[in-house]
NUBA-209803 format. One record per residue (C-alpha): y, x, z; residue in one letter. Coordinates in nm, 3 decimals, padded with zeros to 5 digits. Example, Ala and Ser with C-alpha at 12.3 -4.5 7.8 and 13.67 -1.06 7.14 Angstrom:
+---------+---------+---------+------+
:       y :       x :       z : code :
+---------+---------+---------+------+
: -00.450 :  01.230 :  00.780 :    a :
: -00.106 :  01.367 :  00.714 :    s :
+---------+---------+---------+------+
***
This chain:
+---------+---------+---------+------+
:       y :       x :       z : code :
+---------+---------+---------+------+
: -00.620 :  06.102 : -03.927 :    m :
: -00.459 :  05.777 : -04.045 :    p :
: -00.566 :  05.449 : -03.889 :    d :
: -00.474 :  05.262 : -04.203 :    c :
: -00.447 :  05.329 : -04.575 :    f :
: -00.214 :  05.107 : -04.779 :    i :
: -00.319 :  05.059 : -05.140 :    s :
: -00.044 :  04.914 : -05.357 :    y :
:  00.120 :  04.922 : -05.698 :    s :
:  00.441 :  05.123 : -05.725 :    s :
:  00.597 :  04.796 : -05.849 :    n :
:  00.540 :  04.659 : -05.498 :    d :
:  00.684 :  04.957 : -05.313 :    e :
:  00.950 :  04.761 : -05.120 :    c :
:  00.687 :  04.527 : -04.980 :    f :
:  00.456 :  04.820 : -04.902 :    a :
:  00.738 :  04.993 : -04.712 :    m :
:  00.797 :  04.679 : -04.502 :    a :
:  00.425 :  04.650 : -04.422 :    v :
:  00.414 :  05.019 : -04.327 :    r :
:  00.719 :  04.977 : -04.104 :    r :
:  00.556 :  04.691 : -03.913 :    d :
:  00.224 :  04.875 : -03.875 :    l :
:  00.382 :  05.200 : -03.753 :    t :
:  00.610 :  05.009 : -03.515 :    a :
:  00.291 :  04.898 : -03.340 :    h :
:  00.160 :  05.251 : -03.292 :    g :
: -00.062 :  05.284 : -03.599 :    l :
: -00.080 :  05.591 : -03.817 :    s :
: -00.044 :  05.480 : -04.179 :    v :
: -00.109 :  05.660 : -04.506 :    f :
:  00.120 :  05.543 : -04.782 :    m :
:  00.141 :  05.768 : -05.087 :    a :
:  00.518 :  05.741 : -05.133 :    k :
:  00.582 :  05.872 : -04.781 :    i :
:  00.268 :  06.065 : -04.691 :    s :
:  00.246 :  06.289 : -04.997 :    l :
:  00.468 :  06.598 : -04.994 :    k :
:  00.598 :  06.803 : -05.289 :    p :
:  00.325 :  07.037 : -05.407 :    g :
:  00.040 :  06.827 : -05.266 :    d :
: -00.257 :  06.777 : -05.492 :    r :
: -00.216 :  06.404 : -05.467 :    w :
: -00.563 :  06.298 : -05.586 :    a :
: -00.730 :  06.511 : -05.317 :    a :
: -00.485 :  06.396 : -05.048 :    k :
: -00.531 :  06.028 : -05.137 :    v :
: -00.910 :  06.063 : -05.131 :    l :
: -00.904 :  06.244 : -04.797 :    e :
: -00.675 :  05.981 : -04.642 :    a :
: -00.898 :  05.704 : -04.773 :    l :
: -01.206 :  05.874 : -04.624 :    k :
: -01.039 :  05.922 : -04.285 :    q :
: -00.884 :  05.577 : -04.252 :    s :
: -01.063 :  05.304 : -04.061 :    t :
: -00.869 :  05.021 : -04.228 :    w :
: -00.753 :  04.969 : -04.586 :    v :
: -00.479 :  04.720 : -04.659 :    i :
: -00.480 :  04.617 : -05.025 :    f :
: -00.144 :  04.468 : -05.123 :    l :
: -00.293 :  04.252 : -05.393 :    a :
: -00.042 :  04.159 : -05.659 :    s :
: -00.104 :  04.110 : -06.029 :    k :
:  00.037 :  04.457 : -06.084 :    s :
: -00.188 :  04.615 : -05.819 :    a :
: -00.498 :  04.443 : -05.958 :    c :
: -00.420 :  04.591 : -06.301 :    a :
: -00.363 :  04.947 : -06.171 :    s :
: -00.645 :  05.194 : -06.243 :    p :
: -00.546 :  05.399 : -05.936 :    y :
: -00.558 :  05.096 : -05.708 :    v :
: -00.892 :  04.997 : -05.860 :    q :
: -01.028 :  05.345 : -05.777 :    q :
: -00.899 :  05.315 : -05.420 :    e :
: -01.061 :  04.973 : -05.380 :    m :
: -01.390 :  05.107 : -05.518 :    g :
: -01.376 :  05.392 : -05.266 :    g :
: -01.297 :  05.151 : -04.983 :    a :
: -01.589 :  04.926 : -05.075 :    l :
: -01.838 :  05.209 : -05.118 :    i :
: -01.743 :  05.368 : -04.786 :    t :
: -01.747 :  05.026 : -04.615 :    q :
: -01.392 :  05.044 : -04.484 :    k :
: -01.243 :  04.750 : -04.301 :    r :
: -01.066 :  04.613 : -04.604 :    l :
: -00.806 :  04.339 : -04.597 :    i :
: -00.658 :  04.208 : -04.921 :    p :
: -00.307 :  04.072 : -04.868 :    v :
: -00.216 :  03.823 : -05.141 :    v :
:  00.127 :  03.677 : -05.208 :    w :
:  00.163 :  03.636 : -05.584 :    q :
: -00.175 :  03.485 : -05.665 :    m :
: -00.456 :  03.289 : -05.508 :    a :
: -00.728 :  03.492 : -05.333 :    p :
: -00.977 :  03.357 : -05.587 :    s :
: -00.805 :  03.575 : -05.849 :    y :
: -00.893 :  03.896 : -05.668 :    l :
: -01.105 :  04.115 : -05.893 :    p :
: -01.481 :  04.157 : -05.860 :    g :
: -01.620 :  04.220 : -05.513 :    w :
: -01.278 :  04.187 : -05.354 :    l :
: -01.274 :  03.811 : -05.402 :    n :
: -01.564 :  03.793 : -05.155 :    q :
: -01.353 :  03.940 : -04.873 :    i :
: -01.138 :  03.706 : -04.666 :    q :
: -00.780 :  03.773 : -04.768 :    a :
: -00.460 :  03.742 : -04.570 :    l :
: -00.284 :  03.478 : -04.779 :    d :
:  00.093 :  03.492 : -04.737 :    i :
:  00.190 :  03.287 : -05.041 :    r :
:  00.477 :  03.043 : -04.988 :    n :
:  00.570 :  03.187 : -04.649 :    q :
:  00.912 :  03.292 : -04.529 :    t :
:  00.990 :  03.659 : -04.465 :    p :
:  00.971 :  03.590 : -04.090 :    a :
:  00.630 :  03.427 : -04.125 :    q :
:  00.504 :  03.715 : -04.339 :    i :
:  00.625 :  03.968 : -04.086 :    r :
:  00.455 :  03.776 : -03.804 :    a :
:  00.125 :  03.779 : -03.997 :    r :
:  00.152 :  04.155 : -04.058 :    i :
:  00.232 :  04.214 : -03.690 :    i :
: -00.073 :  04.006 : -03.593 :    d :
: -00.279 :  04.225 : -03.824 :    l :
: -00.132 :  04.540 : -03.666 :    a :
: -00.221 :  04.415 : -03.319 :    q :
: -00.578 :  04.343 : -03.431 :    r :
: -00.608 :  04.691 : -03.580 :    m :
: -00.467 :  04.850 : -03.267 :    k :
: -00.704 :  04.652 : -03.042 :    a :
: -00.999 :  04.772 : -03.250 :    t :
: -00.869 :  05.129 : -03.224 :    k :
: -00.850 :  05.102 : -02.844 :    k :
: -01.206 :  04.969 : -02.827 :    k :
: -01.326 :  05.266 : -03.028 :    g :
: -01.153 :  05.508 : -02.792 :    v :
: -01.305 :  05.336 : -02.489 :    l :
: -01.653 :  05.343 : -02.641 :    i :
: -01.613 :  05.710 : -02.735 :    g :
: -01.496 :  05.798 : -02.384 :    a :
: -01.794 :  05.615 : -02.231 :    a :
: -02.039 :  05.821 : -02.436 :    l :
+---------+---------+---------+------+
***
């Protein structure tokens, strides 16, 4: 079961790979279509299942991602299932996020250096991991 689902446009694949690398380096299980899907997988079913199972959804919000029908479907699924959703914006202001997404506090990494961006993603990974540990402790106490 993935801890995190990364929703992104294929145009932003390099950035998505870097985000995935930083999240997995901090012990998180990450679903990213490019890596997680295997030849022969029925990708729509696999994506939906990963989205259902993930606690967190990271939306790499670029202009391209906001225009993608697949990303829009993933965001709709994340909102309906009340996932912990974090839009990450770097090419546009958070106010340009579509619909309901512009009401969610975004991680705004515009005008930051690669080192600053990586530090922000690592902070996010640590927050996600801390929440994961709390869930395990609560489950063990029950």
